[in-house]
mmCIF file of the C-alpha atoms, coordinates in Angstrom:
data_MODEL
# 
_entry.id   MODEL 
# 
loop_
_atom_site.group_PDB 
_atom_site.id 
_atom_site.type_symbol 
_atom_site.label_atom_id 
_atom_site.label_alt_id 
_atom_site.label_comp_id 
_atom_site.label_asym_id 
_atom_site.label_entity_id 
_atom_site.label_seq_id 
_atom_site.pdbx_PDB_ins_code 
_atom_site.Cartn_x 
_atom_site.Cartn_y 
_atom_site.Cartn_z 
_atom_site.occupancy 
_atom_site.B_iso_or_equiv 
_atom_site.pdbx_formal_charge 
_atom_site.auth_seq_id 
_atom_site.auth_comp_id 
_atom_site.auth_asym_id 
_atom_site.auth_atom_id 
_atom_site.pdbx_PDB_model_num 
ATOM 1  C CA . UNK A 1 1  ? 39.614 -175.097 110.938 1.00 0.00 ? 1  UNK A CA 1 
ATOM 2  C CA . UNK A 1 2  ? 35.842 -174.578 111.010 1.00 0.00 ? 2  UNK A CA 1 
ATOM 3  C CA . UNK A 1 3  ? 34.444 -171.304 109.763 1.00 0.00 ? 3  UNK A CA 1 
ATOM 4  C CA . UNK A 1 4  ? 33.141 -168.980 112.479 1.00 0.00 ? 4  UNK A CA 1 
ATOM 5  C CA . UNK A 1 5  ? 31.000 -165.989 111.551 1.00 0.00 ? 5  UNK A CA 1 
ATOM 6  C CA . UNK A 1 6  ? 30.202 -162.549 112.873 1.00 0.00 ? 6  UNK A CA 1 
ATOM 7  C CA . UNK A 1 7  ? 27.180 -160.914 111.260 1.00 0.00 ? 7  UNK A CA 1 
ATOM 8  C CA . UNK A 1 8  ? 27.318 -157.130 111.090 1.00 0.00 ? 8  UNK A CA 1 
ATOM 9  C CA . UNK A 1 9  ? 24.439 -154.993 112.353 1.00 0.00 ? 9  UNK A CA 1 
ATOM 10 C CA . UNK A 1 10 ? 23.340 -154.244 108.787 1.00 0.00 ? 10 UNK A CA 1 
ATOM 11 C CA . UNK A 1 11 ? 22.236 -157.862 108.274 1.00 0.00 ? 11 UNK A CA 1 
ATOM 12 C CA . UNK A 1 12 ? 19.395 -159.750 109.944 1.00 0.00 ? 12 UNK A CA 1 
ATOM 13 C CA . UNK A 1 13 ? 19.946 -161.418 113.315 1.00 0.00 ? 13 UNK A CA 1 
ATOM 14 C CA . UNK A 1 14 ? 18.074 -164.466 111.973 1.00 0.00 ? 14 UNK A CA 1 
ATOM 15 C CA . UNK A 1 15 ? 21.172 -165.314 109.918 1.00 0.00 ? 15 UNK A CA 1 
ATOM 16 C CA . UNK A 1 16 ? 22.841 -166.410 113.143 1.00 0.00 ? 16 UNK A CA 1 
ATOM 17 C CA . UNK A 1 17 ? 20.102 -168.977 113.742 1.00 0.00 ? 17 UNK A CA 1 
ATOM 18 C CA . UNK A 1 18 ? 20.374 -170.174 110.145 1.00 0.00 ? 18 UNK A CA 1 
ATOM 19 C CA . UNK A 1 19 ? 24.129 -170.620 110.522 1.00 0.00 ? 19 UNK A CA 1 
ATOM 20 C CA . UNK A 1 20 ? 23.683 -172.508 113.804 1.00 0.00 ? 20 UNK A CA 1 
ATOM 21 C CA . UNK A 1 21 ? 21.128 -174.809 112.152 1.00 0.00 ? 21 UNK A CA 1 
ATOM 22 C CA . UNK A 1 22 ? 23.798 -175.714 109.594 1.00 0.00 ? 22 UNK A CA 1 
ATOM 23 C CA . UNK A 1 23 ? 26.419 -176.430 112.240 1.00 0.00 ? 23 UNK A CA 1 
ATOM 24 C CA . UNK A 1 24 ? 28.386 -173.182 112.123 1.00 0.00 ? 24 UNK A CA 1 
ATOM 25 C CA . UNK A 1 25 ? 29.449 -171.054 115.071 1.00 0.00 ? 25 UNK A CA 1 
ATOM 26 C CA . UNK A 1 26 ? 27.995 -167.608 114.521 1.00 0.00 ? 26 UNK A CA 1 
ATOM 27 C CA . UNK A 1 27 ? 27.338 -164.345 116.326 1.00 0.00 ? 27 UNK A CA 1 
ATOM 28 C CA . UNK A 1 28 ? 25.604 -161.066 115.575 1.00 0.00 ? 28 UNK A CA 1 
ATOM 29 C CA . UNK A 1 29 ? 27.120 -157.770 116.687 1.00 0.00 ? 29 UNK A CA 1 
ATOM 30 C CA . UNK A 1 30 ? 23.809 -156.749 118.320 1.00 0.00 ? 30 UNK A CA 1 
ATOM 31 C CA . UNK A 1 31 ? 23.719 -159.942 120.401 1.00 0.00 ? 31 UNK A CA 1 
ATOM 32 C CA . UNK A 1 32 ? 27.293 -159.380 121.554 1.00 0.00 ? 32 UNK A CA 1 
ATOM 33 C CA . UNK A 1 33 ? 26.667 -155.802 122.670 1.00 0.00 ? 33 UNK A CA 1 
ATOM 34 C CA . UNK A 1 34 ? 28.631 -154.373 119.750 1.00 0.00 ? 34 UNK A CA 1 
ATOM 35 C CA . UNK A 1 35 ? 25.883 -152.479 117.928 1.00 0.00 ? 35 UNK A CA 1 
ATOM 36 C CA . UNK A 1 36 ? 27.315 -149.125 116.901 1.00 0.00 ? 36 UNK A CA 1 
ATOM 37 C CA . UNK A 1 37 ? 30.913 -150.268 117.334 1.00 0.00 ? 37 UNK A CA 1 
ATOM 38 C CA . UNK A 1 38 ? 33.416 -148.636 115.012 1.00 0.00 ? 38 UNK A CA 1 
ATOM 39 C CA . UNK A 1 39 ? 34.559 -150.729 112.052 1.00 0.00 ? 39 UNK A CA 1 
ATOM 40 C CA . UNK A 1 40 ? 38.193 -150.772 113.208 1.00 0.00 ? 40 UNK A CA 1 
ATOM 41 C CA . UNK A 1 41 ? 37.087 -152.177 116.592 1.00 0.00 ? 41 UNK A CA 1 
ATOM 42 C CA . UNK A 1 42 ? 35.150 -154.927 114.831 1.00 0.00 ? 42 UNK A CA 1 
ATOM 43 C CA . UNK A 1 43 ? 38.147 -155.675 112.632 1.00 0.00 ? 43 UNK A CA 1 
ATOM 44 C CA . UNK A 1 44 ? 40.326 -156.143 115.716 1.00 0.00 ? 44 UNK A CA 1 
ATOM 45 C CA . UNK A 1 45 ? 37.733 -158.551 117.145 1.00 0.00 ? 45 UNK A CA 1 
ATOM 46 C CA . UNK A 1 46 ? 37.494 -160.451 113.861 1.00 0.00 ? 46 UNK A CA 1 
ATOM 47 C CA . UNK A 1 47 ? 41.226 -161.003 113.768 1.00 0.00 ? 47 UNK A CA 1 
ATOM 48 C CA . UNK A 1 48 ? 41.537 -161.840 117.476 1.00 0.00 ? 48 UNK A CA 1 
ATOM 49 C CA . UNK A 1 49 ? 38.686 -164.378 117.402 1.00 0.00 ? 49 UNK A CA 1 
ATOM 50 C CA . UNK A 1 50 ? 39.263 -165.585 113.824 1.00 0.00 ? 50 UNK A CA 1 
ATOM 51 C CA . UNK A 1 51 ? 35.751 -164.670 112.694 1.00 0.00 ? 51 UNK A CA 1 
ATOM 52 C CA . UNK A 1 52 ? 34.566 -164.196 109.114 1.00 0.00 ? 52 UNK A CA 1 
ATOM 53 C CA . UNK A 1 53 ? 32.533 -161.003 108.801 1.00 0.00 ? 53 UNK A CA 1 
ATOM 54 C CA . UNK A 1 54 ? 29.268 -161.031 106.842 1.00 0.00 ? 54 UNK A CA 1 
ATOM 55 C CA . UNK A 1 55 ? 28.163 -157.492 106.011 1.00 0.00 ? 55 UNK A CA 1 
ATOM 56 C CA . UNK A 1 56 ? 26.478 -155.234 103.486 1.00 0.00 ? 56 UNK A CA 1 
ATOM 57 C CA . UNK A 1 57 ? 29.172 -152.669 104.220 1.00 0.00 ? 57 UNK A CA 1 
ATOM 58 C CA . UNK A 1 58 ? 32.090 -154.152 102.295 1.00 0.00 ? 58 UNK A CA 1 
ATOM 59 C CA . UNK A 1 59 ? 33.825 -150.983 101.056 1.00 0.00 ? 59 UNK A CA 1 
ATOM 60 C CA . UNK A 1 60 ? 34.303 -149.613 104.580 1.00 0.00 ? 60 UNK A CA 1 
ATOM 61 C CA . UNK A 1 61 ? 35.884 -152.850 105.782 1.00 0.00 ? 61 UNK A CA 1 
ATOM 62 C CA . UNK A 1 62 ? 38.075 -153.448 102.738 1.00 0.00 ? 62 UNK A CA 1 
ATOM 63 C CA . UNK A 1 63 ? 39.440 -149.920 103.196 1.00 0.00 ? 63 UNK A CA 1 
ATOM 64 C CA . UNK A 1 64 ? 40.675 -150.969 106.659 1.00 0.00 ? 64 UNK A CA 1 
ATOM 65 C CA . UNK A 1 65 ? 42.518 -154.074 105.472 1.00 0.00 ? 65 UNK A CA 1 
ATOM 66 C CA . UNK A 1 66 ? 46.273 -153.844 105.149 1.00 0.00 ? 66 UNK A CA 1 
ATOM 67 C CA . UNK A 1 67 ? 47.748 -155.606 102.108 1.00 0.00 ? 67 UNK A CA 1 
ATOM 68 C CA . UNK A 1 68 ? 49.581 -158.762 103.130 1.00 0.00 ? 68 UNK A CA 1 
ATOM 69 C CA . UNK A 1 69 ? 47.873 -159.047 106.524 1.00 0.00 ? 69 UNK A CA 1 
ATOM 70 C CA . UNK A 1 70 ? 46.030 -162.334 106.879 1.00 0.00 ? 70 UNK A CA 1 
ATOM 71 C CA . UNK A 1 71 ? 42.462 -162.153 108.143 1.00 0.00 ? 71 UNK A CA 1 
ATOM 72 C CA . UNK A 1 72 ? 39.727 -164.783 108.448 1.00 0.00 ? 72 UNK A CA 1 
ATOM 73 C CA . UNK A 1 73 ? 37.576 -163.410 105.632 1.00 0.00 ? 73 UNK A CA 1 
ATOM 74 C CA . UNK A 1 74 ? 34.845 -161.058 104.520 1.00 0.00 ? 74 UNK A CA 1 
ATOM 75 C CA . UNK A 1 75 ? 31.510 -161.892 102.928 1.00 0.00 ? 75 UNK A CA 1 
ATOM 76 C CA . UNK A 1 76 ? 29.720 -158.979 101.300 1.00 0.00 ? 76 UNK A CA 1 
ATOM 77 C CA . UNK A 1 77 ? 26.091 -159.396 100.353 1.00 0.00 ? 77 UNK A CA 1 
# 
């Protein structure tokens, strides 16, 4: 399974282009019309589309994760 990324609005949109240049599928919340979306809504999308989230907002997302529930991943910068 190839890694697929969703970059949160707190990180630069240029990261999407960098990921594409390296052969990864990647999206930015702003480019998908999700700017301002609630974290729980993004979490549902991440799970449904099997996307790894890259964010500067790790504590808010880890607080939403349920122990034992498998999710694609979280990268916190």
